[in-house]
C-alpha positions, 0 to 999 in steps of 0.5 A: 498469156501469161497468168499473172501475180494477181491472178494465182492468189485469187486462184489459190483463195477460192481453194479451201484450206487457206492459211495465207500470203506473204504479209508484208507490214505484219509480218515484219513489223518487230515486237515487243514482250506483250504486244498485241498481234497485227491482223491483217486488213487485207483479204483475197476476196469481193472489195478488198481481193488481190485485184482491187489492193491498190484501192486501200491505200495510195501505198499498195499502187505496186499491187497494180502498177508492178513489173516484177510481183510475187508470186510466180509460175515456176516454167522454164525462163522466169528464174535461174537456177543455181546452185546451194553453193550460192546462197549460204543459209545458217539455221540453228540446230536448236532451238527452244521455242519461239513465237507462234502467232495467227496473223488472220492471213497466214501463221507467222514463227517469230525467228528474229535474235535467234542465229539465222543467217542469209548470205547473198550476193556479198549481202548478209540478212538475219532471219527475223521469220518464216512463214507458211501457204496452204496452198503453195503460192508459187506454181511448179509449172502450174501445178499447185501443191499442197503448201509454202514456207517463206522464211524472210530475211531482211538485212541492215539496209532494209534489204528482203530476201525470201527463201521458199521451200514446198512442203508435200502433206502425206498421210500417213495411212494412205497412199499419198505417203509412197507416191511419187514426187518429181521432187525430192521431198525430205521429211521435216520433225520440225514442222511435226513440232510447231503443228502441235501446237496451233490449237492454242492459235486458231483464234487471229491476233493469238499467240503461243510459245511452240515445243523445241525443236531442230532446224538439221533437217531443213539444214541439210536441205538447204545444204545440199540443193538447187535453188530457182531464183528471180526478182520479186516483190512481196505478196500482200499489200504494198508489194513491194519490190525488189524481194530475191526470190529463192525456192528450193529445187528440195522439199518439205515433206510433212504427214497432213495435220488436220488442225490445218483446217482451222484456218480459214482467213478471209 
């Protein structure tokens, strides 16, 4: 029997140190300067958990009835493997700073207006933000990876596309640092720089600025990887479908940040 998307979310939420899941309104609303950051109103356990999201609002009906829901178990037959040339991803080489937000359900780096772009099937998208899931939302042949980063793009017609990149967390002093991985891994100074500011957003609704970071390593990785593509959805209410999901075959590697233990959203 196939594992349902909402069951995957329940399994992931049972693991300690959960950063959260792909948001809908909270991730995609355009921010005004000085505006309070909205936090998630849904949860992952009890009466607010994934199997009952459709009861929170009539707008969430697809959370129960949708036929193309994310996340999924990435097994053969559930996706199409495409070359990186099928997607044209352009990320800024250098970012002077960016807003870094705690939305209660996840932590997010706001990238709107900073030059990130995606062209997919002749549709042009702008990079709005990227956020993190700890552990991963998607599972790779039944195996959950330590972390997953989602870059969320939106077209002028409000179409959505998500590029997902798994992140392996390693301890520099342990055997994990040299373990053999199924997927090719690239070290990420970008993540090291961003996570250096995580203490400043320990409280849901809080915002800070990142330091300057480079996206060169990520650009180079996305230019050489293959992608596992499928038609999916937002992974939180209202679970809207029609989202183009592309999961990178290559992954990022980051030193395990103990600060991540601060985040245990309910």
